[in-house]
C-alpha positions in Angstrom: -47.6 61.5 -106.6 -46.6 60.1 -110.0 -42.9 60.9 -109.6 -42.8 59.2 -106.5 -44.7 56.4 -107.3 -42.3 56.1 -110.4 -39.3 55.7 -107.8 -40.8 53.2 -105.4 -39.6 50.0 -106.4 -35.5 51.2 -106.7 -34.6 49.2 -103.3 -35.3 52.7 -101.3 -35.9 51.1 -98.2 -32.3 49.4 -97.4 -30.4 52.8 -98.4 -32.5 54.4 -95.9 -32.1 51.7 -93.3 -28.3 51.8 -93.6 -28.3 55.7 -93.4 -30.5 55.5 -90.3 -28.0 53.0 -88.6 -25.1 55.3 -90.1 -26.1 58.5 -88.3 -28.1 56.4 -85.2 -24.8 54.7 -84.3 -22.3 57.3 -85.2 -24.3 60.0 -82.9 -24.0 57.2 -79.8 -20.4 56.9 -80.4 -19.7 60.5 -80.4 -22.3 61.4 -77.6 -20.6 58.6 -76.1 -17.0 59.3 -76.4 -17.6 63.3 -75.7 -19.6 62.9 -72.4 -17.4 60.0 -71.2 -14.3 62.8 -71.6 -16.7 65.5 -70.2 -16.8 63.5 -66.9 -13.3 62.3 -66.6 -12.5 66.0 -66.6 -14.9 67.1 -64.5 -14.2 64.0 -62.1 -10.0 65.3 -61.9 -11.3 69.2 -61.0 -13.7 67.3 -58.4 -10.7 65.4 -56.6 -8.2 68.5 -57.1 -10.8 70.3 -55.2 -11.5 68.1 -52.4 -7.5 67.1 -51.8 -6.5 70.4 -52.4 -9.5 72.7 -51.4 -8.5 74.3 -54.9 -11.4 75.6 -57.4 -10.0 75.1 -60.8 -11.5 76.0 -64.1 -10.4 74.1 -66.8 -7.9 76.4 -68.0 -6.1 76.5 -64.6 -6.3 72.7 -64.5 -4.2 72.5 -67.6 -1.8 75.0 -66.2 -1.4 72.6 -63.6 0.0 70.3 -64.7 1.4 69.4 -68.3 -0.5 65.8 -67.8 -3.6 67.4 -68.2 -3.1 69.6 -71.2 -1.3 66.6 -72.6 -4.1 64.0 -71.9 -6.8 66.2 -73.4 -5.2 67.3 -76.6 -4.9 63.3 -77.0 -8.7 62.6 -76.1 -9.6 65.6 -78.4 -7.1 64.5 -81.1 -9.0 60.6 -80.8 -12.3 62.5 -80.9 -11.0 64.6 -84.1 -10.2 61.5 -85.7 -13.3 59.3 -84.8 -15.6 62.4 -85.9 -14.1 62.4 -89.0 -13.8 58.3 -89.2 -17.8 59.0 -88.4 -18.7 61.7 -90.8 -16.9 59.6 -93.9 -19.0 56.5 -93.0 -22.0 58.8 -93.0 -21.4 60.7 -96.4 -20.7 57.3 -98.1 -24.1 56.2 -97.0 -25.5 59.4 -97.6 -23.6 59.5 -101.3 -25.1 56.2 -102.1 -28.7 56.8 -101.0 -28.4 60.0 -103.4 -27.3 58.3 -106.2 -29.9 56.3 -105.8 -32.4 59.1 -105.9 -30.5 60.4 -109.2 -33.3 59.0 -111.4 -35.7 61.1 -109.4 -34.0 64.4 -109.6 -33.8 64.0 -113.2 -37.8 63.5 -113.4 -38.1 66.1 -111.3 -36.1 68.5 -113.3 -37.8 67.0 -116.1 -41.1 67.9 -114.7 -40.2 71.4 -114.2 -38.6 71.7 -110.7 -35.8 74.5 -109.7 -32.1 73.2 -108.4 -33.4 74.8 -105.3 -36.6 72.8 -105.3 -34.7 69.7 -105.7 -32.0 70.4 -103.3 -35.1 71.5 -100.2 -37.0 68.4 -100.9 -33.6 66.4 -101.1 -32.4 67.8 -98.2 -35.7 67.6 -95.9 -36.1 63.7 -97.1 -32.6 63.3 -95.6 -33.7 65.2 -92.5 -36.3 63.2 -91.7 -35.0 60.0 -92.4 -31.6 61.2 -89.5 -33.1 63.6 -87.2 -34.9 61.0 -85.0 -31.7 58.4 -85.3 -29.3 61.0 -84.1 -31.8 62.3 -81.7 -31.5 59.0 -80.0 -28.3 58.3 -80.2 -27.5 61.0 -78.9 -29.4 60.3 -75.8 -28.7 56.2 -75.6 -24.8 57.1 -76.1 -25.4 59.3 -72.8 -27.2 56.7 -71.2 -24.4 54.1 -72.2 -21.7 56.8 -70.5 -23.7 56.8 -67.4 -24.1 53.1 -67.1 -20.2 52.9 -67.8 -20.0 55.1 -65.4 -22.0 53.5 -62.7 -20.9 50.6 -63.4 -16.7 51.8 -62.9 -18.1 53.3 -59.5 -19.0 49.7 -58.3 -16.1 48.3 -59.5 -13.9 51.0 -58.0 -15.4 50.7 -54.9 -14.7 47.2 -54.3 -11.2 48.1 -54.9 -10.1 51.3 -53.9 -12.5 52.3 -50.6 -11.7 55.4 -49.7 -12.1 57.1 -53.2 -14.0 60.1 -54.7 -17.2 58.8 -55.7 -17.6 59.3 -59.8 -20.7 61.7 -60.6 -22.1 61.1 -63.8 -22.7 64.9 -65.4 -24.1 65.4 -69.2 -22.9 68.6 -70.6 -25.8 70.3 -73.2 -23.2 71.4 -75.9 -22.6 67.9 -76.4 -26.6 67.9 -78.0 -24.8 70.6 -80.5 
């Protein structure tokens, strides 16, 4: 208790909020981008099935038209770049958060804590801070994607009357 109390006044609340916001917004963006890509490909596969009667899987869709492979490759590169940039943002906020905790680490070391105990304590604290924002961010990103598909469906209904309805689905692998 005394080690934690000695460390309380160092302005950790601001860094915690920044870490919560960074992890939450990152998960919103990633969930949104991945679910939009997943739904765009699912829509295209369904369109081919309805128009041509051919039930394709992703590999067959890629082989059917070189433009499909290019679309998927460019989308995957954009998502990978976004993942890298969001990871760098979280890393930056997290490193500032950990620098602020350096004094606590020193006090714990002086108190006899092993490096493993310190690592587990810091990792546990980080998980406690980031786990809920990541979960809620992922759910919010999926909801935002569903809303975008609904709006797009309503707008396209007025422009293209005989069109395939845009279904929304969410693949559970996005949670991983």
